[in-house]
C-alpha positions in Angstrom: -17.2 0.5 24.4 -14.1 -0.6 22.3 -13.7 -4.3 21.8 -17.4 -5.3 22.3 -20.2 -4.2 20.1 -23.5 -5.9 20.0 -25.5 -6.3 16.8 -29.1 -7.2 17.8 -30.3 -7.5 14.2 -27.7 -9.9 13.1 -26.8 -11.7 16.3 -23.1 -11.0 15.6 -20.7 -9.3 18.0 -17.3 -7.7 17.6 -14.5 -9.1 19.8 -10.8 -8.3 20.1 -8.5 -11.0 18.7 -5.2 -12.5 20.1 -5.2 -15.8 18.0 -3.1 -14.5 15.1 -2.8 -18.0 13.5 -6.6 -18.2 13.2 -6.7 -14.6 12.0 -4.3 -15.4 9.2 -6.2 -18.5 8.1 -9.4 -16.4 7.9 -7.6 -13.7 5.8 -6.2 -16.3 3.4 -9.6 -18.0 3.0 -11.5 -14.8 2.5 -12.5 -13.2 -0.8 -10.6 -9.9 -0.9 -8.0 -10.9 1.6 -4.7 -9.2 1.0 -1.2 -9.2 2.5 -2.2 -5.9 4.2 -4.8 -7.8 6.3 -2.3 -10.3 7.9 -1.7 -10.1 11.6 2.1 -9.7 11.2 1.6 -6.0 10.5 0.8 -5.5 14.1 4.5 -6.1 15.0 5.7 -4.1 12.0 3.6 -1.1 12.9 4.5 -1.3 16.6 8.2 -2.1 16.3 9.1 0.3 13.5 6.6 3.2 13.8 5.3 2.9 17.3 1.6 2.6 16.2 -1.0 0.4 17.9 -2.9 -2.2 15.8 -6.4 -3.3 16.8 -7.5 -6.7 15.6 -11.3 -7.3 15.7 -13.4 -10.2 14.6 -17.2 -10.4 14.1 -18.4 -13.7 15.5 -21.7 -15.3 15.7 -23.5 -17.0 18.6 -21.5 -20.2 18.0 -18.2 -18.4 18.1 -17.6 -18.7 14.4 -15.9 -15.8 12.8 -17.8 -14.1 10.0 -15.4 -11.2 9.5 -12.3 -9.4 10.6 -10.9 -5.9 10.6 -7.3 -4.7 11.3 -7.2 -1.1 12.4 -4.2 1.0 13.2 -4.2 3.9 15.6 -1.9 6.7 14.5 -1.3 9.4 17.2 0.7 12.4 16.2 1.4 15.7 17.8 2.2 17.0 14.4 -0.7 15.8 12.3 -3.4 14.5 14.7 -5.1 11.2 15.6 -6.2 8.7 13.0 -7.7 5.2 12.7 -6.6 3.6 9.4 -6.9 0.2 7.8 -4.1 0.0 6.7 -1.8 3.0 6.9 1.2 3.3 4.6 -0.4 0.5 2.5 -3.0 0.4 -0.3 -5.4 -2.2 1.1 -7.3 -2.9 4.3 -10.8 -2.6 5.7 -13.2 -5.3 6.8 -13.3 -8.8 5.3 -16.1 -11.4 5.5 -19.7 -11.5 4.7 -21.8 -8.4 4.1 -23.3 -8.2 7.6 -20.0 -8.8 9.3 -18.3 -6.1 7.2 -21.0 -3.6 8.0 -20.9 -4.4 11.7 -17.1 -4.0 11.8 -17.3 -0.7 9.9 -20.0 0.5 12.4 -17.7 -0.6 15.3 -14.8 1.3 13.8 -17.0 4.4 13.4 -18.1 4.1 17.0 -14.5 3.8 18.2 -13.4 6.8 16.1 -16.2 8.9 17.7 -15.4 7.6 21.2 -11.7 8.3 21.0 -11.9 11.6 19.1 -10.0 10.5 16.0 -9.8 13.2 13.4 -10.1 10.7 10.5 -11.2 7.1 10.1 -10.0 5.6 6.8 -10.6 2.1 5.5 -8.8 1.2 2.3 -11.3 -1.2 0.8 -11.6 -2.6 -2.7 -15.3 -3.4 -2.6 -18.1 -1.0 -1.6 -18.9 -1.1 2.2 -22.0 -0.1 4.1 -21.1 2.7 6.5 -23.4 4.5 9.0 -22.4 8.1 8.1 -21.5 10.3 5.2 -18.0 9.9 3.8 -15.7 11.7 1.5 -16.0 10.9 -2.3 -13.4 8.4 -3.7 -10.1 10.1 -4.6 -7.9 7.2 -6.0 -7.9 4.5 -8.7 -5.9 1.4 -9.1 -4.9 -0.2 -12.4 -4.8 -4.0 -12.9 -3.2 -5.9 -15.7 -4.1 -9.6 -16.1 -1.0 -11.7 -16.6 -0.7 -14.5 -19.2 1.1 -17.7 -18.5 4.3 -16.7 -20.2 6.4 -13.5 -20.5 6.6 -14.1 -24.2 2.8 -13.9 -24.5 2.8 -10.7 -22.6 5.5 -9.2 -24.7 4.1 -10.3 -28.1 0.4 -9.8 -27.6 0.0 -7.7 -24.5 2.2 -4.7 -25.4 2.1 -2.3 -28.3 5.2 -1.8 -30.5 5.8 1.6 -29.0 5.9 0.2 -25.5 8.3 -2.6 -26.4 10.6 0.0 -28.0 10.5 2.0 -24.7 11.5 -1.1 -22.7 14.3 -1.8 -25.1 15.8 1.7 -24.7 17.4 1.1 -21.2 18.6 -2.3 -22.4 20.4 -0.6 -25.3 21.9 1.8 -22.7 23.4 -1.2 -21.0 21.1 -1.1 -18.0 20.5 -4.3 -16.1 17.5 -5.5 -14.0 18.1 -7.5 -10.9 15.7 -8.7 -8.1 15.8 -10.6 -4.8 16.5 -9.9 -1.2 19.9 -8.6 -2.0 18.4 -5.7 -3.9 16.8 -4.1 -0.8 19.6 -1.6 -0.2 19.7 -0.7 -3.9 16.0 -0.1 -3.9 16.1 2.0 -0.7 19.0 4.2 -1.9 17.0 5.2 -5.0 13.7 5.4 -3.1 15.1 7.6 -0.4 16.7 10.0 -2.8 13.5 10.3 -4.9 11.4 10.9 -1.9 13.7 13.8 -0.9 13.4 15.2 -4.5 9.6 15.0 -4.2 9.7 16.7 -0.8 8.3 13.8 1.2 9.8 12.2 4.3 10.9 8.7 3.5 9.8 5.6 5.4 12.5 4.0 7.5 14.8 1.4 6.0 13.7 -0.7 9.0 10.1 -0.7 7.7 11.2 -2.7 4.6 13.5 -5.0 6.6 10.7 -5.8 9.0 8.3 -6.5 6.1 10.7 -8.9 4.6 11.3 -10.7 7.9 7.6 -10.9 8.8 6.3 -12.0 5.3 9.0 -14.1 3.7 8.2 -15.0 0.1 5.7 -12.1 -0.1 8.0 -9.2 -0.6 10.2 -8.6 -3.7 12.9 -6.0 -4.0 14.1 -5.1 -7.5 16.6 -2.6 -9.0 17.8 -1.4 -12.4 21.5 -0.7 -12.6 23.6 1.5 -14.9 27.0 0.0 -14.4 27.3 -0.5 -10.7 24.9 2.3 -9.8 21.2 1.6 -9.0 19.1 4.1 -10.9 15.6 2.7 -10.4 14.1 0.5 -7.6 10.9 -1.1 -6.5 9.4 -3.0 -3.6 6.5 -5.3 -4.5 4.0 -7.2 -2.4 2.8 -10.7 -3.5 -0.3 -12.4 -2.2 -3.1 -14.5 -3.6 -2.0 -14.6 -7.2 -1.4 -10.8 -7.4 1.8 -8.8 -7.4 1.5 -5.1 -6.5 4.3 -2.7 -7.2 3.8 -0.7 -4.0 6.9 1.5 -4.0 8.8 2.4 -7.1 11.3 5.2 -7.9 13.9 6.2 -10.4 16.7 8.9 -10.4 15.7 11.9 -12.5 19.1 12.4 -14.2 18.7 9.0 -15.8 15.1 9.5 -17.0 16.1 10.0 -20.6 17.1 6.3 -20.7 13.8 5.2 -19.2 15.1 2.8 -16.5 11.6 2.7 -15.0 10.4 0.9 -18.1 12.9 -1.9 -17.6 12.0 -1.9 -13.9 8.3 -2.5 -14.6 9.0 -5.1 -17.3 11.4 -6.9 -15.0 9.0 -7.2 -12.1 6.2 -8.3 -14.4 8.4 -11.1 -15.7 9.2 -12.1 -12.2 5.4 -12.0 -11.3 4.7 -14.4 -14.2 7.6 -16.7 -13.2 6.2 -16.9 -9.7 2.7 -17.8 -11.0 1.0 -14.5 -10.4 -2.2 -13.9 -12.4 -2.6 -10.2 -11.9 -0.2 -7.3 -11.8 -1.4 -4.2 -9.8 0.2 -0.9 -10.5 -1.0 0.4 -7.1 -3.1 3.4 -6.3 -2.8 6.8 -8.0 -4.7 10.0 -8.6 -6.9 9.8 -11.8 -5.5 11.9 -14.7 -2.1 12.6 -13.1 1.2 11.9 -14.6 1.6 8.6 -12.6 -1.8 7.5 -13.9 -0.8 8.2 -17.5 2.4 6.2 -17.0 0.5 3.2 -15.8 -2.1 3.5 -18.6 0.5 2.8 -21.3 1.0 -0.7 -20.0 -2.6 -1.8 -20.7 -5.0 -3.2 -18.2 -8.1 -1.5 -16.6 -8.7 1.0 -13.9 -10.9 0.4 -10.8 -12.1 3.2 -8.6 -11.1 2.6 -4.9 -14.2 3.0 -2.8 -12.2 3.9 0.3 -14.2 4.9 3.4 -13.0 8.2 4.7 -15.0 9.7 7.6 -14.1 12.8 9.5 -16.0 14.8 12.1 -14.3 17.9 10.7 -15.0 17.2 7.1 -11.4 16.1 6.1 -11.2 14.2 2.8 -8.8 11.7 4.2 -5.5 11.2 6.1 -2.9 13.9 5.8 -0.4 13.8 3.0 2.7 15.9 2.4 1.1 16.6 -1.0 -1.7 18.6 0.7 -2.0 22.3 0.4 -1.0 22.9 4.0 2.4 21.4 3.4 3.5 23.1 0.2 6.1 25.3 1.9 7.4 22.4 3.9 7.7 20.3 0.7 9.8 23.0 -1.0 12.0 23.3 2.0 12.4 19.6 2.2 13.5 19.4 -1.4 16.4 21.7 -0.7 17.7 19.6 2.2 21.0 17.7 1.7 20.2 14.1 1.1 22.0 13.0 4.3 19.9 15.4 6.4 16.6 14.3 4.7 17.5 10.6 5.3 18.2 11.3 8.9 15.0 13.3 9.6 12.6 11.6 7.1 12.2 8.2 8.8 11.2 9.9 12.1 8.6 12.2 10.3 7.1 9.7 7.9 5.3 7.9 10.8 3.0 11.0 11.1 1.7 10.7 7.5 -0.3 7.4 7.3 
């Protein structure tokens, strides 16, 4: 039964949560807690995309919480029924001690079987005990430790070739800017790049809702050529780490490498804000995106995401999947205005 799972061996039980203040305190105090675990996503998911978020806690006999799990139910007539922690983001899954995490994972598995979900996916950073076979890991993340000053990163963290690549857009007169005022510039570049990739773009309202719900934790940035934004990023900041979660540049400006200035700019901002780690976000090992990230230094970590499916699916659907290739090619040919009108409504189906 959803909302109440007994655990005889551990004397823990899973219970639904309404106390979001207590929830957020637990997340902030937990090892592995990320911005993606905060309760505010419940409103963002519901208000912008119409998805339900379940908040569960594993509590002991004294009512003390030992773990928490946010889980979003994505129902789609187009792609199916999924339980994901957390969709459209790179982190999620159970937090807490080992027993609590295992109990919450088992509870999510039971709920997925009960409700007939096609895929249960938990985007964890640390290995997680799970009561069934799961798909092998598909993604890696790259982390770069940040020094105390940007000068130290520039002089000792980067190779000469990399510094030269960063200088190239500067010599072209490009300018980096960041702050809440760059949200529109970021989205203009992001939406166009997503159309070029053949992928429906997330709604502009998604990013606006994030900025409202998590003030101080969301950074928008853009690189300009004259008055025209040619690269843009949206970063998430939490617990001493900045993740560049969404980043794009316009293809006709690639020869001037605006994305190099974009990444350098947000790294400088991360150091200025006291961040200790820069995360390049998830990617597929060996792909072009991965090779771009490798040149900045740092190290890879395999993401041990839990992906369980009764039908043997490897994970949640993606427009990059084989079944969508024709649709991707058709989408790439759409006028930008049409793609931007249709994309936000479709993107909610691809968690």
